C-alpha positions as CSV (number, residue, x, y, z in Angstrom):
1,X,-0.1,0.0,0.1
2,X,1.5,3.4,-0.8
3,X,1.9,5.8,1.8
4,X,-0.7,8.7,1.3
5,X,1.5,11.5,2.0
6,X,1.4,15.8,1.7
7,X,4.1,17.5,1.2
8,X,5.0,21.1,2.5
9,X,5.4,24.3,-0.2
10,X,6.8,26.8,-0.5
11,X,6.7,28.0,-3.7
12,X,9.8,27.2,-4.4
13,X,12.1,25.1,-6.4
14,X,13.3,23.3,-3.6
15,X,9.2,22.1,-3.3
16,X,9.0,21.7,-7.0
17,X,11.8,19.6,-6.8
18,X,10.8,16.9,-3.8
19,X,7.2,16.6,-5.7
20,X,9.6,15.8,-8.7
21,X,11.1,13.3,-7.0
22,X,8.8,11.9,-5.1
23,X,6.5,11.1,-7.7
24,X,8.8,8.6,-8.7
25,X,8.7,6.5,-5.6
26,X,6.9,3.9,-6.0
27,X,5.3,3.3,-2.6
28,X,4.4,7.0,-2.2
29,X,1.2,8.8,-2.8
30,X,1.6,12.5,-3.0
31,X,-1.8,13.1,-2.3
32,X,-1.9,17.3,-1.2
33,X,0.0,20.3,-0.8
34,X,-0.5,22.6,2.2
35,X,1.7,25.5,2.8
36,X,1.7,28.1,5.1
37,X,0.9,32.4,4.9
38,X,1.2,35.6,6.9
39,X,-2.2,36.9,7.1
40,X,-1.7,40.5,7.4
41,X,0.1,40.9,3.7
42,X,-1.8,37.5,2.2
43,X,1.3,35.9,0.9
44,X,3.3,32.7,1.6
45,X,5.9,33.0,4.7
46,X,9.3,33.9,3.7
47,X,8.9,33.5,0.0
48,X,6.1,36.3,0.1
49,X,4.5,35.0,-3.4
50,X,0.4,36.3,-3.8
51,X,-1.3,33.0,-2.4
52,X,-3.5,33.0,-6.0
53,X,0.0,32.5,-7.6
54,X,0.3,29.2,-5.4
55,X,-2.7,28.2,-6.3
56,X,-2.3,28.6,-9.8
57,X,0.6,26.0,-8.6
58,X,-1.2,23.8,-7.0
59,X,-3.9,23.7,-9.9
60,X,-1.4,23.5,-12.7
61,X,0.3,20.4,-10.4
62,X,-2.7,18.6,-10.1
63,X,-2.8,18.5,-6.2
64,X,-5.5,20.1,-3.4
65,X,-3.3,22.8,-1.5
66,X,-4.1,23.7,2.0
67,X,-3.6,26.9,3.2
68,X,-2.7,27.5,7.0
69,X,-3.3,31.4,8.0
70,X,-0.3,32.5,10.7
71,X,-1.1,35.5,12.5
72,X,1.8,38.2,12.0
73,X,3.0,38.9,14.8
74,X,3.2,35.4,15.5
75,X,4.8,34.0,18.7
76,X,6.8,30.5,18.6
77,X,4.1,28.3,21.1
78,X,1.4,30.2,18.8
79,X,3.5,29.1,15.5
80,X,3.5,25.3,17.1
81,X,-0.6,25.2,18.7
82,X,-1.7,26.2,14.6
83,X,0.3,23.2,13.5
84,X,-0.4,20.8,15.9
85,X,-4.1,21.4,15.1
86,X,-3.2,20.7,11.7
87,X,-1.4,17.6,11.7
88,X,-4.0,16.4,13.9
89,X,-6.6,17.3,11.1
90,X,-4.8,15.4,8.3
91,X,-3.9,12.6,10.2
92,X,-7.7,11.8,10.8
93,X,-7.3,11.6,7.0
94,X,-5.6,9.2,7.1
95,X,-2.0,11.1,5.9
96,X,1.4,9.4,7.2
97,X,3.7,10.7,5.9
98,X,4.7,14.7,5.3
99,X,7.3,15.6,3.3
100,X,9.3,18.6,3.5
101,X,12.5,20.1,0.9
102,X,14.9,20.8,3.1
103,X,18.6,20.2,2.2
104,X,21.7,19.7,4.7
105,X,20.5,21.6,7.4
106,X,20.1,19.6,10.2
107,X,19.0,21.6,12.6
108,X,15.7,22.5,11.1
109,X,15.3,18.7,9.9
110,X,15.3,17.8,13.6
111,X,12.6,20.0,14.4
112,X,10.5,18.5,11.8
113,X,11.2,15.6,13.5
114,X,10.4,16.7,16.8
115,X,7.1,18.5,16.2
116,X,5.9,15.1,14.3
117,X,7.1,12.4,17.1
118,X,4.6,10.8,18.5
119,X,1.6,11.9,16.2
120,X,1.7,8.9,14.0
121,X,3.0,10.3,11.0
122,X,6.7,10.0,9.6
123,X,8.7,13.0,8.2
124,X,10.5,12.1,4.7
125,X,13.2,14.2,3.8
126,X,13.3,13.3,0.0
127,X,16.3,15.8,-1.2
128,X,18.2,15.5,1.8
129,X,22.2,15.1,1.7
130,X,22.2,15.5,-2.3
131,X,25.2,17.9,-3.1
132,X,23.4,21.4,-3.7
133,X,26.2,22.3,-6.4
134,X,24.7,19.4,-8.0
135,X,21.0,19.1,-7.3
136,X,20.8,23.4,-8.2
137,X,22.6,21.7,-12.4
138,X,20.3,19.0,-12.0
139,X,17.3,21.4,-11.4
140,X,18.0,23.5,-14.2
141,X,19.6,21.3,-16.9
142,X,15.6,19.3,-16.7
143,X,13.4,22.2,-16.9
144,X,13.1,24.0,-13.6
145,X,12.5,27.3,-14.0
146,X,12.1,29.9,-11.0
147,X,11.9,33.5,-10.4
148,X,14.1,35.0,-7.2
149,X,11.3,36.4,-4.8
150,X,13.3,37.2,-1.7
151,X,17.1,38.4,-1.1
152,X,18.7,38.5,2.6
153,X,21.1,41.1,1.4
154,X,23.3,40.4,4.4
155,X,25.0,37.6,2.0
156,X,23.8,38.2,-1.2
157,X,23.1,42.0,-3.3
158,X,19.7,42.7,-3.6
159,X,20.2,43.1,-8.0
160,X,19.3,39.5,-7.5
161,X,15.9,39.6,-6.7
162,X,13.7,39.1,-9.5
163,X,16.8,37.3,-11.4
164,X,16.1,33.7,-13.2
165,X,17.1,31.0,-11.2
166,X,19.4,29.9,-13.8
167,X,22.4,28.8,-15.3
168,X,23.4,32.6,-15.0
169,X,22.4,32.9,-11.9
170,X,24.1,30.4,-10.6
171,X,27.8,31.5,-12.6
172,X,27.3,34.8,-11.1
173,X,26.4,34.5,-7.5
174,X,29.0,34.5,-4.8
175,X,30.8,31.1,-4.4
176,X,30.2,31.7,-0.3
177,X,26.2,31.6,-1.3
178,X,25.0,28.2,-1.3
179,X,23.4,27.4,-4.8
180,X,20.4,26.5,-3.7
181,X,20.1,29.3,-1.3
182,X,20.0,26.3,1.9
183,X,21.1,28.7,4.5
184,X,18.4,31.3,3.5
185,X,20.3,33.8,0.8
186,X,17.5,33.6,-1.0
187,X,13.9,31.9,-2.0
188,X,12.1,31.2,-4.8
189,X,9.1,30.6,-7.5
190,X,8.9,28.3,-9.1
191,X,6.9,28.5,-12.5
192,X,7.5,25.9,-15.0
193,X,9.4,22.2,-14.9
194,X,8.4,18.5,-15.6
195,X,6.4,18.5,-11.9
196,X,3.8,20.9,-13.8
197,X,1.1,20.1,-16.7
198,X,2.3,23.8,-17.8
199,X,3.7,26.5,-17.5
200,X,2.8,29.7,-15.4
201,X,3.0,32.6,-17.0
202,X,4.4,35.2,-14.8
203,X,6.1,38.9,-14.6
204,X,8.5,40.6,-11.9
205,X,7.1,42.9,-10.1
206,X,7.9,45.7,-8.0
207,X,10.7,45.5,-5.9
208,X,11.0,46.5,-2.1
209,X,12.9,46.2,1.0
210,X,10.8,44.9,3.9
211,X,12.4,43.8,7.3
212,X,15.6,43.0,6.6
213,X,15.1,41.7,3.7
214,X,13.9,42.4,-0.2
215,X,11.2,40.9,-2.1
216,X,10.5,41.2,-5.3
217,X,6.5,40.9,-6.4
218,X,6.0,38.2,-8.8
219,X,1.8,38.4,-11.2
220,X,0.6,36.4,-13.4
221,X,1.6,37.2,-17.0
């Protein structure tokens, strides 16, 4: 019997690639996506992508999307309560596995494992341990397309905001930057690739600085 699996969906390239990998595993059935969003801005958490675009992604992927509203600000205990309620809900629906697109940060993996401990739901990390220089090239060479939506200017120049995630981007970023942005240097929005039925038509909008991060709005084009 296949494991009924939900995928944590950020809207970015790693989530998209995780779905691509999971769909090739015979014992896994991805039955849906879930995404936390900031209630104040009505955008996905961290990636700051408009909810309507994330919904378009899910429709194009052929999967239902569960949107989890998070207040702004939100305490750590408040966030844990919201997510615990969500886990109880999906467990009652027969979900046995939740997958994440994490790559190598041990503290993030430990947090997820601890959060699911004792719930009866198993965490899964389909991309874990893949060298990110290899993974980034595989994504691009396989046709995954994404736009850079958020930059941490402490690590990456602000002018990369809105840039296409492609071979040019990978060649231009400093050697100190992880090519998948796993340490939070940048975030992205995936709009095309082998996991999508059709390419999403998008364009780059306004770039703003907020809370110490540089955000580029992605619009339906």
